[in-house]
N, CA, C and O atoms as CSV, one atom per row, in Angstrom:
chain,resi,resn,atom,element,x,y,z
A,1,MET,N,N,25.937,-16.421,18.400
A,1,MET,CA,C,25.761,-15.103,17.828
A,1,MET,C,C,26.515,-14.070,18.650
A,1,MET,O,O,26.674,-14.226,19.860
A,2,SER,N,N,26.955,-13.068,18.022
A,2,SER,CA,C,27.708,-12.029,18.685
A,2,SER,C,C,26.758,-11.009,19.288
A,2,SER,O,O,25.702,-10.722,18.725
A,3,SER,N,N,27.131,-10.475,20.414
A,3,SER,CA,C,26.301,-9.469,21.062
A,3,SER,C,C,26.727,-8.058,20.686
A,3,SER,O,O,26.271,-7.087,21.291
A,4,GLN,N,N,27.586,-7.941,19.706
A,4,GLN,CA,C,28.051,-6.629,19.278
A,4,GLN,C,C,27.080,-6.072,18.240
A,4,GLN,O,O,26.565,-6.796,17.389
A,5,TYR,N,N,26.851,-4.789,18.335
A,5,TYR,CA,C,25.987,-4.117,17.382
A,5,TYR,C,C,26.835,-3.496,16.286
A,5,TYR,O,O,27.950,-3.032,16.522
A,6,LYS,N,N,26.290,-3.500,15.106
A,6,LYS,CA,C,26.989,-2.857,13.994
A,6,LYS,C,C,26.381,-1.481,13.776
A,6,LYS,O,O,25.190,-1.354,13.494
A,7,PHE,N,N,27.190,-0.479,13.906
A,7,PHE,CA,C,26.734,0.885,13.715
A,7,PHE,C,C,27.277,1.413,12.400
A,7,PHE,O,O,28.453,1.248,12.074
A,8,GLU,N,N,26.387,2.050,11.657
A,8,GLU,CA,C,26.814,2.659,10.413
A,8,GLU,C,C,27.162,4.121,10.660
A,8,GLU,O,O,26.635,4.756,11.574
A,9,ASP,N,N,28.031,4.627,9.852
A,9,ASP,CA,C,28.435,6.018,9.969
A,9,ASP,C,C,27.381,6.889,9.304
A,9,ASP,O,O,27.232,6.873,8.082
A,10,HIS,N,N,26.646,7.655,10.117
A,10,HIS,CA,C,25.592,8.525,9.597
A,10,HIS,C,C,26.018,9.986,9.625
A,10,HIS,O,O,25.173,10.878,9.684
A,11,SER,N,N,27.298,10.231,9.585
A,11,SER,CA,C,27.774,11.605,9.662
A,11,SER,C,C,27.510,12.378,8.366
A,11,SER,O,O,27.580,13.607,8.361
A,12,ASN,N,N,27.210,11.684,7.282
A,12,ASN,CA,C,26.982,12.357,6.009
A,12,ASN,C,C,25.511,12.690,5.778
A,12,ASN,O,O,25.146,13.065,4.663
A,13,LEU,N,N,24.650,12.565,6.798
A,13,LEU,CA,C,23.231,12.880,6.637
A,13,LEU,C,C,23.010,14.363,6.362
A,13,LEU,O,O,22.062,14.729,5.668
A,14,GLU,N,N,23.857,15.200,6.888
A,14,GLU,CA,C,23.717,16.632,6.650
A,14,GLU,C,C,23.872,16.956,5.166
A,14,GLU,O,O,23.293,17.921,4.668
A,15,ASP,N,N,24.660,16.139,4.467
A,15,ASP,CA,C,24.859,16.352,3.039
A,15,ASP,C,C,23.646,15.914,2.232
A,15,ASP,O,O,23.388,16.464,1.161
A,16,ILE,N,N,22.905,14.942,2.723
A,16,ILE,CA,C,21.785,14.376,1.968
A,16,ILE,C,C,20.518,15.202,2.152
A,16,ILE,O,O,19.797,15.427,1.179
A,17,ARG,N,N,20.233,15.648,3.327
A,17,ARG,CA,C,18.964,16.307,3.630
A,17,ARG,C,C,18.656,17.540,2.777
A,17,ARG,O,O,17.538,17.640,2.272
A,18,PRO,N,N,19.572,18.471,2.588
A,18,PRO,CA,C,19.217,19.645,1.791
A,18,PRO,C,C,18.894,19.305,0.334
A,18,PRO,O,O,18.145,20.036,-0.314
A,19,GLN,N,N,19.438,18.228,-0.178
A,19,GLN,CA,C,19.212,17.880,-1.578
A,19,GLN,C,C,17.875,17.183,-1.790
A,19,GLN,O,O,17.296,17.287,-2.872
A,20,SER,N,N,17.375,16.478,-0.787
A,20,SER,CA,C,16.158,15.694,-0.964
A,20,SER,C,C,14.963,16.446,-0.385
A,20,SER,O,O,14.693,16.379,0.814
A,21,LYS,N,N,14.266,17.149,-1.242
A,21,LYS,CA,C,13.069,17.868,-0.823
A,21,LYS,C,C,11.850,17.098,-1.308
A,21,LYS,O,O,11.874,16.481,-2.373
A,22,VAL,N,N,10.793,17.141,-0.522
A,22,VAL,CA,C,9.568,16.441,-0.850
A,22,VAL,C,C,8.538,17.466,-1.301
A,22,VAL,O,O,8.293,18.461,-0.619
A,23,LYS,N,N,7.948,17.211,-2.444
A,23,LYS,CA,C,6.920,18.121,-2.947
A,23,LYS,C,C,5.566,17.643,-2.457
A,23,LYS,O,O,5.222,16.469,-2.595
A,24,LEU,N,N,4.811,18.548,-1.892
A,24,LEU,CA,C,3.511,18.222,-1.332
A,24,LEU,C,C,2.545,17.771,-2.419
A,24,LEU,O,O,1.731,16.877,-2.185
A,25,THR,N,N,2.621,18.365,-3.587
A,25,THR,CA,C,1.709,17.973,-4.663
A,25,THR,C,C,1.982,16.540,-5.119
A,25,THR,O,O,1.052,15.812,-5.468
A,26,ASP,N,N,3.255,16.133,-5.118
A,26,ASP,CA,C,3.579,14.752,-5.472
A,26,ASP,C,C,3.011,13.779,-4.450
A,26,ASP,O,O,2.479,12.730,-4.812
A,27,LEU,N,N,3.125,14.131,-3.172
A,27,LEU,CA,C,2.582,13.269,-2.127
A,27,LEU,C,C,1.064,13.160,-2.219
A,27,LEU,O,O,0.502,12.074,-2.078
A,28,LEU,N,N,0.406,14.292,-2.456
A,28,LEU,CA,C,-1.049,14.278,-2.557
A,28,LEU,C,C,-1.526,13.479,-3.766
A,28,LEU,O,O,-2.516,12.753,-3.678
A,29,SER,N,N,-0.833,13.606,-4.884
A,29,SER,CA,C,-1.229,12.841,-6.067
A,29,SER,C,C,-0.994,11.353,-5.843
A,29,SER,O,O,-1.776,10.524,-6.308
A,30,ARG,N,N,0.081,11.010,-5.134
A,30,ARG,CA,C,0.342,9.604,-4.827
A,30,ARG,C,C,-0.732,9.038,-3.896
A,30,ARG,O,O,-1.165,7.899,-4.069
A,31,ILE,N,N,-1.164,9.837,-2.904
A,31,ILE,CA,C,-2.225,9.405,-1.990
A,31,ILE,C,C,-3.522,9.203,-2.742
A,31,ILE,O,O,-4.219,8.214,-2.516
A,32,ASN,N,N,-3.862,10.128,-3.640
A,32,ASN,CA,C,-5.094,9.999,-4.414
A,32,ASN,C,C,-5.047,8.780,-5.316
A,32,ASN,O,O,-6.059,8.100,-5.484
A,33,GLU,N,N,-3.901,8.493,-5.895
A,33,GLU,CA,C,-3.757,7.317,-6.749
A,33,GLU,C,C,-3.899,6.039,-5.925
A,33,GLU,O,O,-4.519,5.077,-6.379
A,34,GLU,N,N,-3.334,6.019,-4.726
A,34,GLU,CA,C,-3.470,4.848,-3.854
A,34,GLU,C,C,-4.923,4.645,-3.442
A,34,GLU,O,O,-5.393,3.510,-3.371
A,35,LYS,N,N,-5.639,5.738,-3.171
A,35,LYS,CA,C,-7.055,5.630,-2.825
A,35,LYS,C,C,-7.847,5.039,-3.977
A,35,LYS,O,O,-8.744,4.223,-3.769
A,36,LYS,N,N,-7.510,5.456,-5.205
A,36,LYS,CA,C,-8.199,4.944,-6.381
A,36,LYS,C,C,-7.961,3.443,-6.536
A,36,LYS,O,O,-8.890,2.686,-6.821
A,37,HIS,N,N,-6.711,3.020,-6.346
A,37,HIS,CA,C,-6.392,1.595,-6.450
A,37,HIS,C,C,-7.096,0.794,-5.348
A,37,HIS,O,O,-7.582,-0.309,-5.594
A,38,GLU,N,N,-7.147,1.350,-4.139
A,38,GLU,CA,C,-7.799,0.680,-3.022
A,38,GLU,C,C,-9.298,0.551,-3.282
A,38,GLU,O,O,-9.895,-0.480,-2.974
A,39,ARG,N,N,-9.900,1.582,-3.843
A,39,ARG,CA,C,-11.324,1.546,-4.164
A,39,ARG,C,C,-11.607,0.467,-5.207
A,39,ARG,O,O,-12.598,-0.255,-5.103
A,40,ASN,N,N,-10.728,0.357,-6.221
A,40,ASN,CA,C,-10.900,-0.672,-7.247
A,40,ASN,C,C,-10.756,-2.067,-6.654
A,40,ASN,O,O,-11.516,-2.971,-7.002
A,41,ARG,N,N,-9.779,-2.250,-5.754
A,41,ARG,CA,C,-9.594,-3.555,-5.100
A,41,ARG,C,C,-10.810,-3.919,-4.268
A,41,ARG,O,O,-11.279,-5.056,-4.307
A,42,ASN,N,N,-11.321,-2.952,-3.514
A,42,ASN,CA,C,-12.505,-3.212,-2.689
A,42,ASN,C,C,-13.711,-3.550,-3.551
A,42,ASN,O,O,-14.498,-4.430,-3.204
A,43,PHE,N,N,-13.858,-2.864,-4.662
A,43,PHE,CA,C,-14.969,-3.149,-5.568
A,43,PHE,C,C,-14.858,-4.557,-6.137
A,43,PHE,O,O,-15.851,-5.284,-6.192
A,44,ALA,N,N,-13.669,-4.945,-6.558
A,44,ALA,CA,C,-13.464,-6.284,-7.106
A,44,ALA,C,C,-13.724,-7.348,-6.041
A,44,ALA,O,O,-14.315,-8.387,-6.335
A,45,LEU,N,N,-13.288,-7.096,-4.810
A,45,LEU,CA,C,-13.537,-8.045,-3.730
A,45,LEU,C,C,-15.027,-8.164,-3.432
A,45,LEU,O,O,-15.523,-9.260,-3.169
A,46,GLY,N,N,-15.729,-7.063,-3.471
A,46,GLY,CA,C,-17.181,-7.087,-3.256
A,46,GLY,C,C,-17.906,-7.853,-4.347
A,46,GLY,O,O,-18.819,-8.629,-4.066
A,47,VAL,N,N,-17.502,-7.638,-5.588
A,47,VAL,CA,C,-18.115,-8.355,-6.704
A,47,VAL,C,C,-17.854,-9.855,-6.580
A,47,VAL,O,O,-18.740,-10.672,-6.831
A,48,ALA,N,N,-16.633,-10.206,-6.193
A,48,ALA,CA,C,-16.293,-11.622,-6.022
A,48,ALA,C,C,-17.115,-12.248,-4.899
A,48,ALA,O,O,-17.566,-13.386,-5.030
A,49,ALA,N,N,-17.317,-11.532,-3.808
A,49,ALA,CA,C,-18.097,-12.053,-2.687
A,49,ALA,C,C,-19.560,-12.237,-3.074
A,49,ALA,O,O,-20.160,-13.264,-2.755
A,50,VAL,N,N,-20.138,-11.257,-3.755
A,50,VAL,CA,C,-21.535,-11.372,-4.184
A,50,VAL,C,C,-21.691,-12.502,-5.193
A,50,VAL,O,O,-22.682,-13.232,-5.154
A,51,SER,N,N,-20.741,-12.655,-6.081
A,51,SER,CA,C,-20.797,-13.743,-7.054
A,51,SER,C,C,-20.713,-15.097,-6.365
A,51,SER,O,O,-21.433,-16.024,-6.736
A,52,ALA,N,N,-19.853,-15.222,-5.379
A,52,ALA,CA,C,-19.721,-16.495,-4.662
A,52,ALA,C,C,-21.003,-16.835,-3.925
A,52,ALA,O,O,-21.437,-17.987,-3.935
A,53,VAL,N,N,-21.609,-15.856,-3.291
A,53,VAL,CA,C,-22.870,-16.094,-2.585
A,53,VAL,C,C,-23.962,-16.475,-3.571
A,53,VAL,O,O,-24.760,-17.367,-3.287
A,54,THR,N,N,-24.013,-15.823,-4.712
A,54,THR,CA,C,-25.021,-16.127,-5.729
A,54,THR,C,C,-24.843,-17.545,-6.263
A,54,THR,O,O,-25.817,-18.289,-6.373
A,55,VAL,N,N,-23.630,-17.920,-6.589
A,55,VAL,CA,C,-23.373,-19.276,-7.098
A,55,VAL,C,C,-23.706,-20.306,-6.038
A,55,VAL,O,O,-24.298,-21.341,-6.347
A,56,PHE,N,N,-23.337,-20.043,-4.791
A,56,PHE,CA,C,-23.653,-20.973,-3.713
A,56,PHE,C,C,-25.161,-21.098,-3.538
A,56,PHE,O,O,-25.664,-22.198,-3.311
A,57,GLY,N,N,-25.887,-19.994,-3.640
A,57,GLY,CA,C,-27.346,-20.038,-3.534
A,57,GLY,C,C,-27.978,-20.814,-4.672
A,57,GLY,O,O,-28.930,-21.564,-4.454
A,58,ILE,N,N,-27.468,-20.650,-5.878
A,58,ILE,CA,C,-27.998,-21.387,-7.028
A,58,ILE,C,C,-27.731,-22.882,-6.851
A,58,ILE,O,O,-28.596,-23.703,-7.155
A,59,ILE,N,N,-26.556,-23.236,-6.369
A,59,ILE,CA,C,-26.239,-24.649,-6.161
A,59,ILE,C,C,-27.159,-25.243,-5.089
A,59,ILE,O,O,-27.581,-26.392,-5.219
A,60,LEU,N,N,-27.473,-24.497,-4.050
A,60,LEU,CA,C,-28.355,-25.025,-3.008
A,60,LEU,C,C,-29.781,-25.206,-3.508
A,60,LEU,O,O,-30.477,-26.108,-3.041
A,61,THR,N,N,-30.232,-24.391,-4.430
A,61,THR,CA,C,-31.613,-24.519,-4.923
A,61,THR,C,C,-31.763,-25.653,-5.919
A,61,THR,O,O,-32.884,-26.097,-6.170
A,62,ILE,N,N,-30.690,-26.128,-6.485
A,62,ILE,CA,C,-30.780,-27.214,-7.465
A,62,ILE,C,C,-30.944,-28.514,-6.779
A,62,ILE,O,O,-31.038,-29.551,-7.436
């Protein structure tokens, strides 16, 4: 393997930055949507865990 590093030319970053603005409302809505998805995933995982314990308990009592 070569010990040389490949450097990219980043001299055009000044041209990109002024054009790309981030809207705070978009970020907040994206965060809220991610929280909603995470809550749904956690709920589904909890339901699956309780169901597995219930089925295992029923099998042990038989």
